FIBAFI-293097 format. One record per residue (C-alpha): residue in three letters; x, y, z. Coordinates in steps of 0.02 Angstrom, whole numbers, plus 50000, padded with zeros to 5 digits. Last residue first. Layout:
<rs>
<'ala' <X Y Z>>
...
</rs>
This chain:
<rs>
<'unk' <49488 50004 49292>>
<'unk' <49637 49897 49336>>
<'unk' <49742 49790 49218>>
<'unk' <49693 49909 49077>>
<'unk' <49871 49963 49036>>
<'unk' <49841 50143 49090>>
<'unk' <49757 50087 49252>>
<'unk' <49895 49963 49291>>
<'unk' <50026 50098 49261>>
<'unk' <49935 50218 49379>>
<'unk' <49927 50080 49511>>
<'unk' <50112 50045 49487>>
<'unk' <50151 50231 49509>>
<'unk' <50052 50235 49672>>
<'unk' <50146 50081 49733>>
<'unk' <50315 50163 49704>>
<'unk' <50244 50325 49775>>
<'unk' <50201 50234 49937>>
<'unk' <50383 50186 49955>>
<'unk' <50442 50364 49924>>
<'unk' <50315 50432 50048>>
<'unk' <50376 50304 50173>>
<'unk' <50554 50370 50157>>
<'unk' <50488 50548 50165>>
<'unk' <50402 50508 50331>>
<'unk' <50565 50475 50423>>
<'unk' <50651 50625 50343>>
<'unk' <50506 50742 50381>>
<'unk' <50493 50698 50564>>
<'unk' <50392 50581 50673>>
<'unk' <50417 50536 50857>>
<'unk' <50345 50704 50914>>
<'unk' <50177 50645 50849>>
<'unk' <50155 50534 51001>>
<'unk' <50120 50356 50949>>
<'unk' <49946 50281 50938>>
<'unk' <49943 50277 50748>>
<'unk' <50111 50189 50765>>
<'unk' <50012 50029 50791>>
<'unk' <49999 50013 50601>>
<'unk' <50185 49981 50598>>
<'unk' <50318 50055 50486>>
<'unk' <50502 50006 50505>>
<'unk' <50501 49879 50363>>
<'unk' <50398 50002 50260>>
<'unk' <50534 50043 50133>>
<'unk' <50548 49857 50092>>
<'unk' <50710 49834 49996>>
<'unk' <50697 49747 49827>>
<'unk' <50592 49887 49753>>
<'unk' <50424 49828 49689>>
<'unk' <50400 49737 49525>>
<'unk' <50252 49777 49416>>
<'unk' <50314 49763 49236>>
<'unk' <50312 49573 49227>>
<'unk' <50147 49554 49320>>
<'unk' <50045 49527 49162>>
<'unk' <50125 49356 49140>>
<'unk' <50078 49309 49319>>
<'unk' <50180 49205 49441>>
<'unk' <50298 49346 49488>>
<'unk' <50160 49465 49540>>
<'unk' <50073 49353 49666>>
<'unk' <50225 49291 49763>>
<'unk' <50303 49465 49744>>
<'unk' <50163 49545 49843>>
<'unk' <50208 49437 49993>>
<'unk' <50378 49524 50004>>
<'unk' <50300 49697 50029>>
<'unk' <50153 49628 50127>>
<'unk' <50229 49624 50303>>
<'unk' <50264 49811 50325>>
<'unk' <50110 49847 50219>>
<'unk' <49986 49769 50340>>
<'unk' <49933 49588 50346>>
<'unk' <49774 49502 50288>>
<'unk' <49864 49418 50142>>
<'unk' <49954 49296 50258>>
<'unk' <49782 49246 50326>>
<'unk' <49740 49175 50154>>
<'unk' <49560 49196 50098>>
<'unk' <49571 49386 50085>>
<'unk' <49434 49480 50176>>
<'unk' <49252 49531 50156>>
<'unk' <49184 49376 50245>>
<'unk' <49053 49342 50109>>
<'unk' <49170 49412 49975>>
<'unk' <49308 49289 50018>>
<'unk' <49457 49349 49915>>
<'unk' <49585 49243 49824>>
<'unk' <49739 49338 49765>>
<'unk' <49756 49311 49578>>
<'unk' <49866 49448 49503>>
<'unk' <49724 49574 49493>>
<'unk' <49685 49539 49676>>
<'unk' <49869 49567 49718>>
<'unk' <49858 49733 49626>>
<'unk' <49715 49791 49736>>
<'unk' <49808 49724 49889>>
<'unk' <49963 49824 49841>>
<'unk' <49862 49983 49820>>
<'unk' <49779 49958 49988>>
<'unk' <49945 49928 50076>>
<'unk' <50031 50076 49991>>
<'unk' <49890 50193 50040>>
<'unk' <49887 50124 50217>>
<'unk' <50073 50152 50240>>
<'unk' <50065 50326 50166>>
<'unk' <49916 50360 50280>>
<'unk' <50011 50325 50440>>
<'unk' <50157 50431 50385>>
<'unk' <50046 50578 50337>>
<'unk' <49962 50564 50507>>
<'unk' <50126 50575 50601>>
<'unk' <50210 50704 50489>>
<'unk' <50080 50842 50486>>
<'unk' <50198 50958 50392>>
<'unk' <50053 51034 50294>>
<'unk' <50131 50971 50132>>
<'unk' <50143 50798 50211>>
<'unk' <49961 50809 50265>>
<'unk' <49905 50847 50088>>
<'unk' <50010 50705 50018>>
<'unk' <49942 50585 50148>>
<'unk' <49764 50640 50109>>
<'unk' <49788 50606 49923>>
<'unk' <49870 50437 49952>>
<'unk' <49739 50383 50080>>
<'unk' <49600 50436 49961>>
<'unk' <49668 50342 49810>>
<'unk' <49717 50183 49903>>
<'unk' <49549 50174 49993>>
<'unk' <49457 50194 49828>>
<'unk' <49560 50055 49751>>
<'unk' <49550 49939 49902>>
<'unk' <49361 49945 49908>>
<'unk' <49304 49838 50054>>
<'unk' <49116 49822 50077>>
<'unk' <49032 49917 50216>>
</rs>
């Protein structure tokens, strides 16, 4: 299957929101991280990230990371592009304490406050995706 960051962003965001409302903290948390990651990678492509279609992954290994490592990396793409001026992320990485390996953690380790911080971070990316769609950067 071919990677589709935009579709992945949209569905992970929607499912995370539904799980958050259902108080399913662990899975909501996991999907907020993935939604933010996919949205950021879609924007990074728009800002010039090289992507190897034959291997179906970014050329640079530093771009193959998860959201907890990509927050700062995003800036290297955004800041060098004229169209990136209105797409800055928050200075502090809200996913610094998120790890994809947490999908194996017991759900008792997650609570609303912990997940709400990641929801807020994912909403920043969600809003940037919506802005990019309105401005024609993404279709």
